[in-house]
C-alpha angles and dihedrals in degrees: 000000000000095000094052092044091052091047090054093048099046104067093049093049091050093044092052092045112036087161089080086078094060096082090049090049088054090052091051091048090051088059093047094089092060090049091050091047090056088062090055107031126358092203091054088049091055092050092048091046092054091047093049091048090057091048093047091056087069098033100048096069089056093048091043094054093044096049093046089050091051092046092050091051093043092056088062097043128293135356140186143203087263088070090049091055096043095045091045093052099041095048100036100101094044094049092043091049092050089047091054091049090051091046091054092048092048091049089054091050090046093052091049092053092044095052093041090055096049094042088053091050090047093049091050091048095048092043092058110188096014109311090114097037094104092048093048091050091050092049091046089053090052090050091050091050090050090051092049089048090051092052093045093048092053090043092058098043099041093110098052094115092048089050091050095049103032099038099028097239126157124239097280093034090054091053091048092047092051091049092049099049092045092049090053093045104038100147095044092048091047089053091048092047093049092049096044090042092051091051092048094046092047091050091045091055090048091050090048090056091043091051090059089060091043095054120084090204093054093044091051089062093047101044137033091227125051111232118241122268090256088065093056092043090052093049090048091050092052091049092048094050093049090048091054095047096047094039091053092049094048093046093055092040091055092051093045091051093046091051090052097051093040090054091048090049096048113110113254112244113231117225115253113261115258116250 
């Protein structure tokens, strides 16, 4: 099974190539100023966070391509930061283009869900005691369908960046390749998505709890005395290290799984007929 095979391959690839974590360490360090600013001035932290978000929009495609390139190479042996730089540069425009296409599609889905929700609320309000009940149900159904469509769309194209880097597709080709391999491996991809999603959600909940202890504002409501700065720095360090470890594992796991389902989906070449 592709999920189990990828799970077996991932720890060894990471163990042989701890350098894969270096780009993720750099990403965590880039966010450190906003964390430090929160200790000094929450408003400054918000401004820095917004600024970093704008910067990350343009940086993430480079990091994404580089890490996938390293993970793909690590699964076959060893890799280096040179691969990160070359894969990041050579695949930047394709990944960024595919990202913009996905962003536009997600905005369309988001607008559909938003308007369906408010039209349903408006229909229920105008209908009073039930005159608009049928309309609100119909609009709610449309909104639900739009939400399901949004989830399915992202489910099918989730491996676009792996397809671009590993199989050398362009932006549109990467989206098509992801759709095709997922369509031909629905159960395996569902299993992968549930497992990776469960890990990410569990880690997200842990980080949410950790952020309470890393925020002076939150700690002020929980205790009578605000802990020293060393406390917040320690909590932030723990969160950063866990982010790097889990992020590295999931990045390699995603590439390993994509390679498995792409290989299973590849058309079998027939031997040439004997003369």
